[in-house]
N, C-alpha and C positions, 0 to 999 in steps of 0.2 A: 803785213803793213796795214791791212784793213782792220785786223783785230786790234792793233795798237791804237788806231784812230777811234775805234768803238770804245776802248777802255778809257781813252782821254776824254771822250765826250761824256762818259758816265761820271768820271771824277768832276768834270766841270758842272754837270747837272747837280751832283751832291753839294758842291760848294754853293751853287746858286740857291739850293733849298735851305742850306744852313743859314743863309742870310735872310730867310723868310721870317717875318715877325711872328708867325704862328709857331714856328720851331723854337724861337726864343721864349715865347710865352710858356711852352711846355717845360723848358728848362727851369724857369722861374717857379712854376707850380711844383715841380719835383723837389726843388730846394726848400720850398715852404713846407711840403709834406715831410721831408726829412727832419726839419726843425721841430715840427709838431710831434713826430715819433720820438725824438730825443727828449722833448719835454715830458711826454707821457711816461717814458721809461724812468726818468728821474723821479716823478711823482709816485710811480709804482714802487720803486726801490725804497722811497721814504716811508710809504704806507706799510710795506712789508717789514721794515725795520721797527716801526711802532708796534706792529702786531707781535713780533718776536719778543719785544721788551715786555709787553703786557703778559704774554704767555709765561715768560720766565718769572715775572713778579708773582703771578698767581701760583705757580708751582712752588716757589720759595715760601710763600705765605702758608700754603697747605702743609708743607714739610715742617715749618716752624710750629704751627698750632695744632696739627693733627697727628703727625707721625714722625718720630725721631728714630733715625737709624744709628745704632751703636755698633761701630766696627771694632773688631778685635785688633789689639796692638800688634800681634805677631801674624805672619802669613798663615793661611788656612792649612790645617793638617787633618789627616783622616780621623783623629780622635778628638778634635776640638772644633766647635762651631765658629765660623768666621764672623758672622754678623748676627745681630738680633734686632728685632723690631718691637718697639714698645709703644703702645697707644697711650696718649695723654689727653684727658678731657680738661677743658678750662675750669678753673676753680669756680664753685657755685657761689653766686652772689648772695650775701646775707639778706634776709627779709627785714622788713621794718621792725617787726617784733623782736627779732634776734639782735638787731642793732641797738634797740632801746634797752633790752635786758643786759646786754654786754656792757653798756655804758652806765647802767644803774639809774636810768632816767625814769623814776617811778611816776611822776606827774605826766610825762609824755606818754608812757605806756597806758595810763588810765584814760587819757584823751583818745589814744588810738583804739582802745577797747570800747570806749563810749561811742565812737563814731561807727564802729563795726559790730555793735552788740547784736544787731539783727542776724549776723552771720555766726551764730553760736557754734555750729559744727566746725567751721573753719578755725575759729579761735581755739577750740578745744584740741584741734589737731596740731596747731603750730605753737601754742604757748608752752606746753610742758617742755618741749625741747629747747625753746628759747630761754625759759627760766633757768635752765641748767648752765647757761652761759654767764649768768650774773656772778659777781665775785662772792656775794653772800646772799644766796637765794632766799633764805628765811627772812633776813632783815629787809630785803628788797620787797618781798610780798607784804610784810607788815606796813611798809611805807605806801604800797599801792592801795591797801585796804583803807587807810585813812581813819577818820573818827566817825564814820557814818553811824555806828552803833550807839553813839551818844546823842543822836538827834532826838528832838521831842516827838510827842505822839503824832503831831500833824504830819511829820515827814513820812510816816508809815501809812498814811491814808492812800486809798486806791488811786486818787487823782493827783497825788503829789509828784512834782517834777523830780524828786529825789529817788524815785523808783528805779530809773535807769542807772543812776550812780550806785545804788545798792546792788543791782544785778551785776555790775562790773566788779564790785568788791567780792561778792560771793563766787563769781566765776574765776577770779584770779586765785582764790583759795582752793577751789576745786582743781584747777590746773596744777597748782603746787602739789596737791596730794597725788596727782598722776605722775609726778616725777619720781616718786618712791618706788623702788624695786623690792617687792616682798622677799625675794630670795637673795638680795644683795646686802651689802654692808649697811649698818645703821647710819643715818646721816648725823653728822656732828653739828649741833647747833649751839652757838655761844650762850653763856649764862644770861647775859644782858638781854638777848633776844628772847630767851625763854621767859624771863621775868616780865618783859613787855607783853608777850603773847598771853601769859597767864592773867595779867591785869586786864587786858582787853577782853579776855573770855569772861571774867567775872563781871565786868561792867556790862557786857553784852547780855549775859544771863539775867541781870537785874532788869534790863529793859524788856 
């Protein structure tokens, strides 16, 4: 009987404490904390999803541009390789000189050489290979030379502004000679180009 009364008194005390404003405040704080945790969890999941997307995009880009896996059509067998890996390098971008020679832009190539004439070593390195891209290298070189050899005596003075233009013409001739392979086949040059080159050589010799 005494224990029953003690238990009833304990329950009444708990009920009275539950009605305490401090107890209600704790419940409100826990509710707010739970809401904050849920919001953080949602943001974390979104961030993780973005990171996974970026990682997959990077892996896909590397596989596309760097390494291509070629899988065999049939299942692997002891006498046949199942897969092969081939490395591909991106195509080399053409230089300015290569682009101008390929499009047969003789005036633009002269201008390019005129601007870069101080870098003679660089021009000698890149021009022979670029000239090979021209549809008709011999004709293209003649167009690049121009008619500088017909200029008057004043154009050959030491202080003449035509000196740089003359250097360009001589350099393009020199680079053209470097395209010849002594052990290779003889280059085929059209008769009209030969006639034009011969006339230019005679006129140049007279000067």
